[in-house]
N, C-alpha and C positions, 0 to 999 in steps of 0.2 A: 504494500500500500504506500501511498504518497502522504507524507506528513511534514509539517513545519517544525523545525527545532529552533528555539530561541537562542540567539547568539549572546555570549557573555557581554560583548560590547559591539556597537554598530560597526559594520565593515566599512573601512575607509575606501577600499577598492570599489565596492558596489555603490557607495555614496557618490563617487565620481563617475562610475560607469552607467548607472541607471538612466541619466538624461540621454546619453548617446544611444542606449538600447531602446529607450522610448521613441526616439526619433526614427530609428530603423524600423521598429514595429509599426509606427504610424505610416511610414512610406509603404510598407507591405500591405497593411489594411486599406490605406488610401488607394493603392493601386488596384486592389480587388473591388473597391467601391467604384472607381472610374471604369473598370472593365465591365462591371454590372450595368453601368450607364451607357455602354457601347463605345467607350473611348479606349484608345491605346494607352494602357497604364504607364508604360515606360515614357511615352511621349508626354503624357500629362505631368509626371514627376519631373521630367526634364524641363518642361515649360515653367513649372512653378519654381524650381530651385536653381536651374542653370541659366536659362535664357535671359532673365532679368539682369544678370551680371555679365554675361559673356557673349550673348547674341549681338552681332554687329548692328542689327537693325533696331534693337531695343535698349541696349546697354547705356547709351548716352543719355537717355531719359530716365531709365530705371535706377541707375546708381545714385543720383542725387535724391530720388524719391525714397531710397532705402533709409536715409537719415531722417527724412520728413516723417515717415511712418514709424520708425523705431523710437524717435525722440519722446513722444508722449507715453509710449509703452514703458520705456525705461524709467522715466520720471515718476510715473504712478507706481510702478512695481517696486522701486526703491522705498517709497513711503510705506507701501503695504508690507514689505519684508520686515521692517522694524517691528511692526505689531505682530506679525505672524511668528517671528522668533520668540516673542514674549507670550504667545498664546492669546493674543488679542486679535479678533477676527473681523476686520473691516471688509465687508463684502459690497459696500455701497460706494466704491470709488467712482463709479459711473455717475452717480448723482452729484458728488462733489466736483467732478469734472465739469458737469453742466452748469452748476451754480457759479463756479469760478469763471466760466466763460460769460455768463450773464452779467455778473458783477463787473468784470473787466470791460466788456463791451458797453455796459451802461455808463461807465466813466467816459469812455471815448465819445459816445453819442451826446453826453451832457456837455462836453467841451466843443463839439463840432460847430463850426469849421475852424476853430482856433488852431493856429500853427504855433505850438510852443513845445520846448524840449521836455517839459515835465509831464506831458500828457501820458506818454507811454510808461514811465516809471510809476505814475499813479494807477494806471491800469494793472500793472504787475502787482502792486500792493493790494488793490481791490480784488484781483483774482485769487491771490493767496488767502486773503481774509475771508472771502466768500466760501472757498472750499473748507477752510478751517472751521468757520461757523457752522457749516452744514454737518461736519464730522463731530462737532461738539454736542449735537443733539443726542446721538446714541452714546457718546462718552458720558455725558452728565446723567442720562437715564441709567446707564450701567453703574456708575458710582453711587448714585443716590437711591435708586430703586432696585438695583440688581437685575435689570432687564437683560435680555439676550441681545448683544450688539450685532450678531449676525442678522437676526430678523429685522431689527430696527433700521440698521444701515441699508439693508436690501430694500425694504419697503419704501424708504425715503427716495430711492431711485425713481420710483413711479411718480412720486410727488414732484420731483425735480423735472421729470419729463413733461408733466402737465404745466408747470411754470414756464418751461421752454416754449411750449406751444402757445401759451397765453401771451408771452412776450413777442413771439414772432408774428402773432395775429393782431396784437393790440398795442401795448405801450411802446415797443421798440420797432414797430413796423415802419418801413421807409415811407415818408410822406410823398416822395417822388417816385414811388414804385408802382404806381398804377393800380393799387389795391391788392397786389400780390403779397403773400406772407413773406416775412423776412426783413431784417434790418438793413440799414445802409451798408455798402461794401466797405469795410475798414481798410482793405488794400488800396482803395482810392483816396484814403485820408492819410497823407504822409506822416502826420504826427502820431498816428495810432497804428501804422502798419508794421507788422513783424516780417520785414523782408529778409532776403538772403544777406548774410554778412560777407560771404565770398561768392561772387556770381558763379552759377553753374554747379555748385557743390551741394545744394540743399541745406547748408548749414545756416540756421537762423537762431535767434536767442533761445528758443525752446530746446533745440538740440544742445546748445552750449550749456544750458541749465541742467540738462540730463547728465552730461559728462561731469559737471561740477558736483551734482548730487551723488554720483557714483564715488567720487573721490572722498567727499565729506562723510558718506555713509561708511566707507571702508575705515577711515580714521576714527569715526565714532565707535564702531564696533570693536576695533582692535587696540585703540589707544586712549579711550575715555571711560571714566567710571560709569557713565550712563549706559554705554554699550555693554559693559560687564553686567550691569543690572538687568538689561534686556535679555542677554544670553542666559544669565543665571535663572531668571524667572521662567523662561521657556523650558529649561532643563529640569528645574526643581523648584516649584513655587514655595514649598515649605522652607527649603534652605534659603531662598531669597528673603523670606520674611525674617528669618533669624539673622540674616546679614544686614537688616535694616532697610530693605527695599519697601517703599510705600506703594502698594498695589494701585490705589486710586490715582495717585500722581502719575504712575507709569501709564495707566489707561489714558489719562488726559493727554500726556505727552505723545504717546504713539498714535492715537487716533487723530489728534490735532495735527501732527506732522504729516501723516499720510493724507489727511484732508487738504492741507495747504499745498502739498506737492501735486495732488490731483487737480486742485483749483488752478494752479500755475499752468499745468498741462492744458487745461481747457482754455485759459486766457491766450496762451501762445498759439493754440490752434485756431481760435476765432479771429485773432489778429493777423494770422498768417495764411496757412493753406486753405482753411474753410472760408475765411473772409467776412462772414456775417452770421448773425443769429438767425437760424431757420428751424423749421419743424423737424427736419431730419439731420440736425447738426451732429448729434451724438452718433458715433460710429461703433460703439461697444468697446472702446479702448479700456474703460474701467474694468470690464469683465475679462478681457483678454490679458490685461496686466497681471491678473491672478495666475494665469498659466505661465506667464513670463517669470513671475517671482518664484514659483515652484520649480520650473524648468532650470532656473539659475541657482537652485539649491539655497535660496534666500541669501546668497552671497553677492555683494555688489558687482564684482567682476563677472560672475556667472550671469547675473541679471543683464549686464551690458551685452554679453554674447547672445543670451537668449532673446533679448529685445531685437537685436539685429536679425536673428533667425526668424522671429515671428513677423517682423516687418517685411522680410523677404517673402513670407507666405501671403501677405496682403498684396504685394506687388505682383508676385507670380500668380496668385489667384485671380486677380483682375485680368492678367494677360491670358490665363487659361480660359476664362469666360469669353474673352474676345476671340482668341485664336481657335479654340476647340469647341466652343459652345457649351462648356460645362455650366450647370446652374449654380447660382450663388450659394444655395443651401448646401450643395456638395462641398464647396470650399469651406464653409463654416463648420460642417461636420468633420472635415479633414483637420481643421485647427483644433476642434474639440477632442479629437482622438488623441492628440498629443498629451493633454492633461489626463485623459483616461488611462493611457498606457503608462504614463509616468507614475500615477498613483498605484497602478497595478504592480509594476515591477519594483516599486520602491520597497515592497515587502522583503526583498532580498537583502536590503540594508540591515535589517534586524533579525532575519530568520534564515536558516539554511533549509534547503529542500532535501529530505531524506526519503529514499525509496527502499522498501524492504519490509519484512515482517516486524511487528512490534513484539517485544518479549513479554511473556506473562509476568504479572507482578509476583 
């Protein structure tokens, strides 16, 4: 018979190997899915992972887009990973991303058409504060009434989506837009636009913020007492209490930080690639960032690499829809498989698979 045997300590080899194994299994299962849909699985996998970077016809456009797609994923996932390491589960980053975009765009539209250097910095502050304030709702309910932060943060996503639709159709609707939903295009407002810092690279302030967040998170987790408290709480909550860690303070810090980073991601997106507040502004980055965080093993450098990989699936997925006629739902299922297989094979980190008869007691 097949049984699982608990390891004395987690396997370092499988801790590093399971993300790679999950990617391989995702490609195999995804290939079967594409074959079931009547497409050549090898061609589909090549279109998603190879053509965006190396095909001479698409690479010049796709390579800069890799940073554009990966930037918000990395920024949100870094914030989520701090809470996840401490056993604090913020599943509502999508809502915080939306609120950050609304607050940042609101500042820009309030100053429109003023051309002043301080407009964009104020937008950044508003975006971070908006995401932070939205994350404080589940944080305060958790610390005061012991509610479940998973449910509260997730349900607030739907509230944020309704606010987004309300703003696009009402208060923020472009008065010169002919009645169509959506705000003014911030890319056409120079003081508020988040344009490329280096032309043709896709590098804008949001991508720069993501790289800075990776560095700061690495320093925090490995060189700061707060990082030690976060790691200790996740590994042994009881030992953390004996060490003087205040659980409520840690909840507020972790949820607040993840909310602020998600809000920043929303602000940089609405001021850059998206350009405006619209009904379909949210692209699911807040949920996809959960996959990125776990695929990167909750480690800042791992999250950086996982964010680039997931950004590649976004670009390659769009290319596969255009070139091969794959439905968008198939691409979303392919991305979801990555988390499914990662969680499945992660059992090898803490357990050995044993095959054979069990001895009688």
